[in-house]
C-alpha positions as CSV (number, residue, x, y, z in Angstrom):
1,M,0.1,0.3,0.0
2,A,1.4,3.4,-1.0
3,T,1.1,6.4,1.1
4,T,1.1,9.9,-0.3
5,S,2.4,12.8,1.3
6,K,1.1,16.6,0.9
7,T,3.4,19.4,0.2
8,T,3.2,22.6,-0.1
9,A,4.8,24.6,-2.4
10,K,5.1,28.0,-1.8
11,K,4.6,30.3,-4.6
12,V,7.4,33.3,-5.1
13,V,6.2,36.6,-5.3
14,N,8.2,38.9,-7.6
15,V,8.3,42.5,-8.4
16,I,8.5,44.7,-11.9
17,E,8.1,48.0,-12.4
18,L,4.9,48.1,-15.4
19,P,4.0,51.0,-17.5
20,I,0.2,52.1,-16.6
21,H,-2.0,52.0,-19.7
22,E,-5.5,52.9,-18.1
23,V,-7.0,53.6,-14.4
24,E,-10.0,52.4,-14.1
25,E,-12.4,53.2,-10.6
26,K,-11.1,49.2,-9.0
27,A,-8.0,48.9,-11.3
28,V,-5.0,49.8,-13.2
29,I,-4.8,48.4,-16.6
30,V,-0.9,47.7,-17.4
31,N,0.7,46.4,-20.3
32,I,3.2,43.5,-20.0
33,Q,4.7,42.2,-23.3
34,G,1.9,43.8,-25.3
35,W,-0.7,42.3,-23.0
36,R,-3.0,44.4,-21.2
37,I,-3.7,43.0,-17.8
38,R,-5.8,44.5,-14.9
39,A,-3.9,45.1,-11.2
40,H,-7.0,45.5,-9.3
41,F,-6.8,47.9,-6.0
42,D,-6.7,46.2,-2.6
43,E,-9.6,47.7,-0.2
44,S,-6.5,49.3,2.1
45,L,-5.8,51.6,-0.9
46,N,-7.3,55.1,-0.4
47,E,-8.6,57.6,-2.9
48,K,-5.3,60.1,-2.7
49,K,-2.8,56.9,-3.8
50,K,-5.7,55.7,-6.2
51,E,-5.6,59.4,-8.0
52,S,-1.8,59.4,-8.0
53,Y,-1.8,56.8,-10.5
54,T,-2.1,58.8,-13.9
55,L,-1.5,57.9,-17.2
56,G,2.2,57.5,-18.9
57,R,3.4,56.5,-15.1
58,T,4.7,53.2,-14.2
59,I,4.3,51.2,-10.9
60,P,5.6,48.6,-9.0
61,V,3.5,45.6,-9.5
62,E,3.5,42.5,-7.3
63,Y,3.5,39.0,-9.4
64,T,3.7,35.2,-9.4
65,G,4.4,33.3,-12.3
66,D,7.0,33.2,-14.8
67,I,7.6,36.8,-16.8
68,E,8.3,34.8,-19.8
69,D,5.1,33.1,-19.9
70,I,2.3,35.7,-19.6
71,H,-0.5,33.0,-19.2
72,S,1.4,32.2,-16.2
73,I,1.4,35.5,-14.5
74,K,-1.3,36.6,-11.9
75,L,-0.9,40.3,-10.3
76,L,-1.3,40.8,-6.8
77,P,-3.4,43.4,-5.8
78,L,-2.2,46.8,-5.4
79,K,-2.0,47.4,-1.4
80,G,-1.5,51.1,0.2
81,E,1.3,51.6,2.1
């Protein structure tokens, strides 16, 4: 009889500076290798911080996955400081 053990792999969180394409009410659309992806606002983010994201700027975004494989990327919510 075989026994199985359950192991949990911890996801590695990376940070990348991305250009802002558009700012929405609940998210910022960023550009990664020609793909537009939403980075959603965390509930802790205040209105002043949300307004600071303007077109043409870049923002640091935390993500998991491989930057070379666009379909493996998951952007983490933008948090207030």
